[in-house]
MARFINU-996003 format. One line per field, with one value per atom (N, C-alpha, C): residue in three letters; x, y, z. Coordinates in steps of 0.02 Angstrom, whole numbers. Layout:
! MARFINU-996003
residu	ALA	...
east	X	...
north	Y	...
up	Z	...
END
This chain:
! MARFINU-996003
residu	UNK	UNK	UNK	UNK	UNK	UNK	UNK	UNK	UNK	UNK	UNK	UNK	UNK	UNK	UNK	UNK	UNK	UNK	UNK	UNK	UNK	UNK	UNK	UNK	UNK	UNK	UNK	UNK	UNK	UNK	UNK	UNK	UNK	UNK	UNK	UNK	UNK	UNK	UNK	UNK	UNK	UNK	UNK	UNK	UNK	UNK	UNK	UNK	UNK	UNK	UNK	UNK	UNK	UNK	UNK	UNK	UNK	UNK	UNK	UNK	UNK	UNK	UNK	UNK	UNK	UNK	UNK	UNK	UNK	UNK	UNK	UNK	UNK	UNK	UNK	UNK	UNK	UNK	UNK	UNK	UNK	UNK	UNK	UNK	UNK	UNK	UNK	UNK	UNK	UNK	UNK	UNK	UNK	UNK	UNK	UNK	UNK	UNK	UNK	UNK	UNK	UNK	UNK	UNK	UNK	UNK	UNK	UNK	UNK	UNK	UNK	UNK	UNK	UNK	UNK	UNK	UNK	UNK	UNK	UNK	UNK	UNK	UNK	UNK	UNK	UNK	UNK	UNK	UNK	UNK	UNK	UNK	UNK	UNK	UNK	UNK	UNK	UNK	UNK	UNK	UNK	UNK	UNK	UNK	UNK	UNK	UNK	UNK	UNK	UNK	UNK	UNK	UNK	UNK	UNK	UNK	UNK	UNK	UNK	UNK	UNK	UNK	UNK	UNK	UNK	UNK	UNK	UNK	UNK	UNK	UNK	UNK	UNK	UNK	UNK	UNK	UNK	UNK	UNK	UNK	UNK	UNK	UNK	UNK	UNK	UNK	UNK	UNK	UNK	UNK	UNK	UNK	UNK	UNK	UNK	UNK	UNK	UNK	UNK	UNK	UNK	UNK	UNK	UNK	UNK	UNK	UNK	UNK	UNK	UNK	UNK	UNK	UNK	UNK	UNK	UNK	UNK	UNK	UNK	UNK	UNK	UNK	UNK	UNK	UNK	UNK	UNK	UNK	UNK	UNK	UNK	UNK	UNK	UNK	UNK	UNK	UNK	UNK	UNK	UNK	UNK	UNK	UNK	UNK	UNK	UNK	UNK	UNK	UNK	UNK	UNK	UNK	UNK	UNK	UNK	UNK	UNK	UNK	UNK	UNK	UNK	UNK	UNK	UNK	UNK	UNK	UNK	UNK	UNK	UNK	UNK	UNK	UNK	UNK	UNK	UNK	UNK	UNK	UNK	UNK	UNK	UNK	UNK	UNK	UNK	UNK	UNK	UNK	UNK	UNK	UNK	UNK	UNK	UNK	UNK	UNK	UNK	UNK	UNK	UNK	UNK	UNK	UNK	UNK	UNK	UNK	UNK	UNK	UNK	UNK	UNK	UNK	UNK	UNK	UNK	UNK	UNK	UNK	UNK	UNK	UNK	UNK	UNK	UNK	UNK	UNK	UNK	UNK	UNK	UNK	UNK	UNK	UNK	UNK	UNK	UNK	UNK	UNK	UNK	UNK	UNK	UNK	UNK	UNK	UNK	UNK	UNK	UNK	UNK	UNK	UNK	UNK	UNK	UNK	UNK	UNK	UNK	UNK	UNK	UNK	UNK	UNK	UNK	UNK	UNK	UNK	UNK	UNK	UNK	UNK	UNK	UNK	UNK	UNK	UNK	UNK	UNK	UNK	UNK	UNK	UNK	UNK	UNK	UNK	UNK	UNK	UNK	UNK	UNK	UNK	UNK	UNK	UNK	UNK	UNK	UNK	UNK	UNK	UNK	UNK	UNK	UNK	UNK	UNK	UNK	UNK	UNK	UNK	UNK	UNK	UNK	UNK	UNK	UNK	UNK	UNK	UNK	UNK	UNK	UNK	UNK	UNK	UNK	UNK	UNK	UNK	UNK	UNK	UNK	UNK	UNK	UNK	UNK	UNK	UNK	UNK	UNK	UNK	UNK	UNK	UNK	UNK	UNK	UNK	UNK	UNK	UNK	UNK	UNK	UNK	UNK	UNK	UNK	UNK	UNK	UNK	UNK	UNK	UNK	UNK	UNK	UNK	UNK	UNK	UNK	UNK	UNK	UNK	UNK	UNK	UNK	UNK	UNK	UNK	UNK	UNK	UNK	UNK	UNK	UNK	UNK	UNK	UNK	UNK	UNK	UNK	UNK	UNK	UNK	UNK	UNK	UNK	UNK	UNK	UNK	UNK	UNK	UNK	UNK	UNK	UNK	UNK	UNK	UNK	UNK	UNK	UNK	UNK	UNK	UNK	UNK	UNK	UNK	UNK	UNK	UNK	UNK	UNK	UNK	UNK	UNK	UNK	UNK	UNK	UNK	UNK	UNK	UNK	UNK	UNK	UNK	UNK	UNK	UNK	UNK	UNK	UNK	UNK	UNK	UNK	UNK	UNK	UNK	UNK	UNK	UNK	UNK	UNK	UNK	UNK	UNK	UNK	UNK	UNK	UNK	UNK	UNK	UNK	UNK	UNK	UNK	UNK	UNK	UNK	UNK	UNK	UNK	UNK	UNK	UNK	UNK	UNK	UNK	UNK	UNK	UNK	UNK	UNK	UNK	UNK	UNK	UNK	UNK	UNK	UNK	UNK	UNK	UNK	UNK	UNK	UNK	UNK	UNK	UNK	UNK	UNK	UNK	UNK	UNK	UNK	UNK	UNK	UNK	UNK	UNK	UNK	UNK	UNK	UNK	UNK	UNK	UNK	UNK	UNK	UNK	UNK	UNK	UNK	UNK	UNK	UNK	UNK	UNK	UNK	UNK	UNK	UNK	UNK	UNK	UNK	UNK	UNK	UNK
east	-232	-192	-194	-182	-166	-227	-293	-338	-345	-342	-336	-277	-225	-176	-163	-202	-206	-261	-305	-340	-301	-235	-186	-135	-109	-56	-77	-33	-36	-14	-63	-50	30	69	138	176	166	192	163	96	72	93	109	127	207	243	310	317	268	269	259	205	182	245	281	347	395	404	456	449	382	348	351	329	334	403	452	512	544	531	539	499	441	403	427	454	470	541	575	650	634	577	575	545	502	475	533	565	608	644	682	724	694	625	586	564	535	502	541	616	657	666	650	665	607	545	494	475	520	500	508	454	467	495	557	590	562	553	541	466	416	348	357	406	389	443	484	549	524	474	432	408	355	319	366	418	459	488	511	546	484	426	377	356	362	355	406	455	512	510	490	489	428	382	314	295	315	293	319	382	405	353	327	271	215	190	142	172	225	254	268	292	292	232	182	118	84	90	79	112	182	216	184	154	125	46	15	-60	-90	-143	-174	-186	-173	-182	-260	-308	-377	-408	-381	-388	-354	-303	-268	-313	-338	-378	-444	-470	-525	-509	-462	-429	-423	-385	-377	-439	-490	-553	-592	-578	-610	-575	-514	-476	-490	-495	-513	-590	-638	-712	-706	-665	-669	-636	-575	-544	-589	-608	-659	-726	-743	-807	-783	-713	-702	-685	-653	-628	-696	-752	-805	-849	-840	-886	-860	-794	-767	-730	-723	-684	-609	-603	-527	-498	-440	-399	-405	-427	-419	-383	-363	-327	-250	-229	-159	-106	-53	1	68	46	105	128	164	199	133	85	37	-12	-22	-52	-4	58	110	115	124	126	64	20	-59	-69	-65	-71	-12	48	112	109	82	91	28	-31	-76	-55	-39	-16	45	92	143	134	88	61	23	-27	-66	-39	8	49	103	121	171	134	71	31	-14	-33	-82	-67	-10	-4	-56	-91	-149	-155	-89	-101	-94	-80	-64	-124	-197	-245	-231	-223	-218	-166	-117	-56	-74	-100	-130	-170	-220	-263	-220	-163	-126	-85	-54	-8	-48	-100	-141	-155	-162	-171	-115	-65	-2	-8	9	7	68	52	98	64	97	74	64	20	11	67	102	158	211	206	246	226	147	111	116	120	126	198	249	315	330	295	297	262	199	170	218	253	298	360	391	453	421	366	340	321	291	269	338	368	443	472	472	518	472	413	372	386	387	406	471	519	586	598	567	557	539	477	447	499	523	577	626	653	711	682	625	596	578	549	543	601	657	722	759	748	777	741	680	639	629	684	684	632	586	533	547	596	621	659	640	685	687	737	752	691	667	603	543	533	484	508	575	591	588	608	597	529	477	407	376	409	380	396	462	502	457	431	392	316	291	219	219	299	296	278	280	251	179	152	70	45	88	78	90	142	158	104	81	38	-31	-53	-113	-102	-37	-53	-60	-15	-19	-95	-123	-207	-243	-232	-269	-261	-212	-195	-207	-220	-243	-318	-356	-416	-439	-407	-416	-411	-355	-351	-405	-451	-497	-571	-578	-644	-656	-716	-736	-707	-670	-623	-674	-727	-768	-809	-820	-872	-821	-757	-711	-695	-674	-648	-704	-773	-828	-833	-829	-834	-781	-727	-670	-681	-698	-693	-768	-800	-866	-840	-806	-782	-739	-691	-633	-683	-739	-780	-812	-832	-869	-806	-752	-699	-672	-675	-662	-709	-789	-825	-824	-808	-793	-744	-704	-635	-651	-690	-709	-763	-821	-847	-842	-784	-774	-711	-660	-596	-599
north	-257	-282	-213	-147	-100	-63	-77	-54	-119	-173	-230	-217	-210	-193	-127	-79	-22	-35	-92	-109	-135	-165	-190	-144	-103	-58	2	62	126	128	166	167	179	209	211	148	114	50	-5	1	-46	-43	27	33	11	28	-3	-73	-111	-179	-213	-181	-201	-179	-136	-112	-160	-183	-247	-304	-322	-389	-370	-308	-279	-281	-258	-269	-339	-400	-461	-484	-462	-492	-460	-395	-368	-387	-399	-427	-500	-543	-605	-591	-550	-523	-475	-441	-404	-436	-495	-510	-526	-538	-572	-501	-460	-396	-359	-352	-307	-325	-392	-416	-384	-372	-354	-279	-241	-166	-119	-80	-20	48	51	100	169	169	228	242	212	226	253	224	232	286	301	337	407	441	500	489	423	410	394	344	341	394	447	506	538	541	570	535	475	428	440	435	452	516	576	646	650	617	637	588	519	477	496	536	553	599	644	682	654	603	560	520	498	476	520	583	636	670	668	679	630	582	509	512	541	546	602	643	705	716	660	665	611	628	589	524	473	407	388	406	396	428	496	527	485	461	432	366	330	268	282	339	362	373	405	432	366	321	262	232	215	197	231	306	340	327	321	299	242	178	117	115	152	159	193	259	288	246	209	181	117	76	23	42	100	131	133	170	186	118	71	10	-42	-28	-60	-35	25	57	37	19	-6	45	100	159	150	164	152	221	234	302	305	347	350	404	446	511	508	557	559	530	516	495	547	615	667	679	743	756	774	805	823	761	721	655	614	617	557	600	665	703	697	694	684	625	575	504	471	501	472	508	574	614	581	576	547	473	434	363	365	411	418	460	497	528	480	452	402	345	315	256	276	340	360	363	397	407	341	305	245	178	189	113	94	145	108	147	166	190	163	97	42	30	32	30	101	152	217	214	175	164	116	68	20	36	95	122	158	190	221	177	150	91	55	19	-12	33	84	132	137	118	106	63	72	13	-43	-107	-151	-210	-264	-338	-331	-378	-387	-408	-433	-455	-397	-346	-270	-243	-231	-202	-217	-283	-312	-298	-299	-280	-217	-169	-106	-85	-117	-106	-137	-195	-226	-172	-151	-111	-42	-12	55	40	-14	-27	-39	-78	-91	-21	33	85	130	131	170	131	66	44	44	46	59	129	174	256	270	230	239	214	151	124	174	206	254	312	334	395	366	309	295	281	259	252	314	350	428	456	442	454	419	379	319	272	270	218	155	137	60	37	27	3	-77	-115	-176	-210	-206	-240	-236	-187	-178	-219	-214	-258	-322	-338	-425	-441	-405	-422	-427	-378	-379	-442	-456	-524	-586	-570	-635	-640	-569	-571	-576	-572	-571	-636	-705	-762	-758	-733	-731	-687	-631	-587	-639	-675	-722	-776	-809	-853	-834	-772	-736	-722	-691	-683	-732	-803	-848	-880	-880	-911	-861	-808	-757	-766	-782	-793	-875	-914	-983	-962	-942	-935	-891	-835	-805	-848	-887	-928	-987	-1005	-1045	-1026	-961	-928	-890	-866	-823	-763	-738	-669	-613	-597	-543	-543	-615	-635	-621	-646	-642	-572	-534	-453	-417	-428	-389	-410	-483	-500	-468	-480	-439	-370	-340	-263	-245	-286	-263	-276	-331	-345	-296	-273	-219	-140	-138	-76	-78	-145	-151	-135	-160	-156	-85	-46	38	70	52	79	70	10	-16	31	37	70	148	178	242	260	206	226	199	151	119	127	181	199	245
up	299	363	424	388	432	478	458	499	556	543	594	642	618	664	710	687	730	798	782	850	899	885	934	947	900	905	890	917	892	813	774	693	674	718	692	706	751	774	709	698	655	592	565	501	499	555	560	564	582	593	518	484	415	373	386	327	335	408	406	368	372	337	260	238	177	138	175	150	132	171	171	115	97	26	-26	-20	-77	-99	-48	-66	-105	-87	-120	-191	-204	-271	-322	-291	-326	-391	-381	-427	-495	-492	-550	-576	-531	-549	-598	-572	-607	-678	-707	-777	-818	-803	-826	-814	-775	-759	-813	-824	-867	-841	-846	-817	-859	-923	-972	-931	-917	-899	-820	-772	-704	-681	-714	-683	-648	-672	-651	-598	-592	-547	-478	-485	-433	-392	-441	-408	-361	-391	-357	-279	-300	-225	-178	-203	-148	-122	-166	-124	-82	-102	-58	-14	-12	33	109	109	184	209	172	192	246	207	246	308	309	368	417	408	451	488	448	468	519	498	544	609	622	682	721	699	739	749	725	736	779	804	870	831	866	837	833	884	854	799	781	721	656	668	607	604	654	641	599	618	573	506	496	426	391	421	389	361	420	395	342	335	287	201	209	152	127	177	143	108	146	122	43	44	-16	-73	-61	-117	-137	-92	-88	-150	-133	-181	-249	-255	-318	-364	-319	-356	-365	-327	-338	-399	-410	-467	-523	-532	-597	-627	-602	-631	-644	-708	-731	-746	-741	-759	-830	-879	-951	-978	-931	-958	-975	-986	-1020	-959	-976	-930	-928	-913	-918	-850	-848	-775	-735	-749	-704	-667	-712	-683	-644	-663	-621	-552	-552	-485	-445	-477	-443	-413	-456	-423	-384	-406	-361	-300	-307	-239	-194	-213	-175	-145	-185	-164	-111	-124	-92	-8	-15	46	85	44	82	106	75	89	164	152	215	260	260	317	345	299	321	292	243	214	163	140	108	39	7	-64	-114	-112	-162	-219	-194	-232	-288	-262	-304	-345	-328	-372	-434	-413	-464	-505	-492	-546	-595	-581	-617	-665	-619	-661	-714	-703	-751	-814	-808	-864	-907	-895	-938	-991	-1046	-1096	-1086	-1101	-1088	-1059	-1060	-1045	-964	-931	-869	-823	-843	-806	-797	-841	-858	-785	-795	-751	-675	-673	-600	-578	-615	-599	-574	-611	-595	-553	-517	-444	-393	-408	-361	-337	-396	-378	-347	-374	-350	-271	-256	-170	-137	-157	-126	-117	-167	-142	-94	-94	-48	32	20	92	122	77	91	117	78	100	166	188	246	307	295	334	356	293	321	362	342	385	451	467	530	568	525	563	586	535	564	622	634	697	752	746	809	813	764	757	763	719	704	758	816	867	858	889	878	899	962	970	924	902	846	786	759	713	720	772	785	792	820	809	732	695	627	594	605	580	591	649	685	645	629	599	522	495	417	390	424	399	390	432	428	381	365	293	239	240	178	163	219	218	186	217	193	133	103	41	-16	2	-36	-25	28	24	-15	-9	-53	-128	-148	-213	-236	-190	-206	-222	-181	-165	-238	-260	-325	-376	-376	-443	-444	-403	-409	-407	-372	-379	-422	-446	-507	-482	-533	-509	-492	-535	-518	-452	-431	-367	-311	-327	-270	-257	-306	-308	-262	-283	-256	-172	-173	-88	-48	-78	-43	-36	-82	-77	-22	-21	27	99	114	167	192	156	172	175	137	156	230	238	311	357	348	398	411	353	363	384	376	410	484	507	577	602	573	595	610	566	569	635	652	702	760	776	838	854	818	851	895
END
């Protein structure tokens, strides 16, 4: 949604609007996610996200909007290619890898709202059931969204008019997420995944060349 939103709104406002909807969705998902959350595996990653996500948000507040749009497009293209390639992280899960993946995901999310695929690549490398990995991702993403909200609030971005618009847009995010989940449940998963990533790749390329 972020590249589409930047067509209509400046990047800072676009991310702020998505953050409002993201908080509402996170609030809906949090209660169930907490039950399966792995604090032991995730505490270092969460700390890294809290410390480094603000860096991305602060950079966003001071960078030319047109340049931001091009960077967002570039991040989409890069992440799409990595996921399409089927690459998975097979390395160790120590302090260095946690800081590296958490730092990149936090800064990219704080700057462009696009760090969740990077986060997912690392979280999926943890041992455990799929429901635990999903819960870990929900909690981590929700923490990033909350952190961005705080930084934006402290810098005067989250004005009431913007919050109200974000609330109005939130149902479209929820409907889109629900529709995507239904399609995913019935469509061949690999086929659906590749088509979606190719479309996102095209969207990222368009954002780079026409912003």
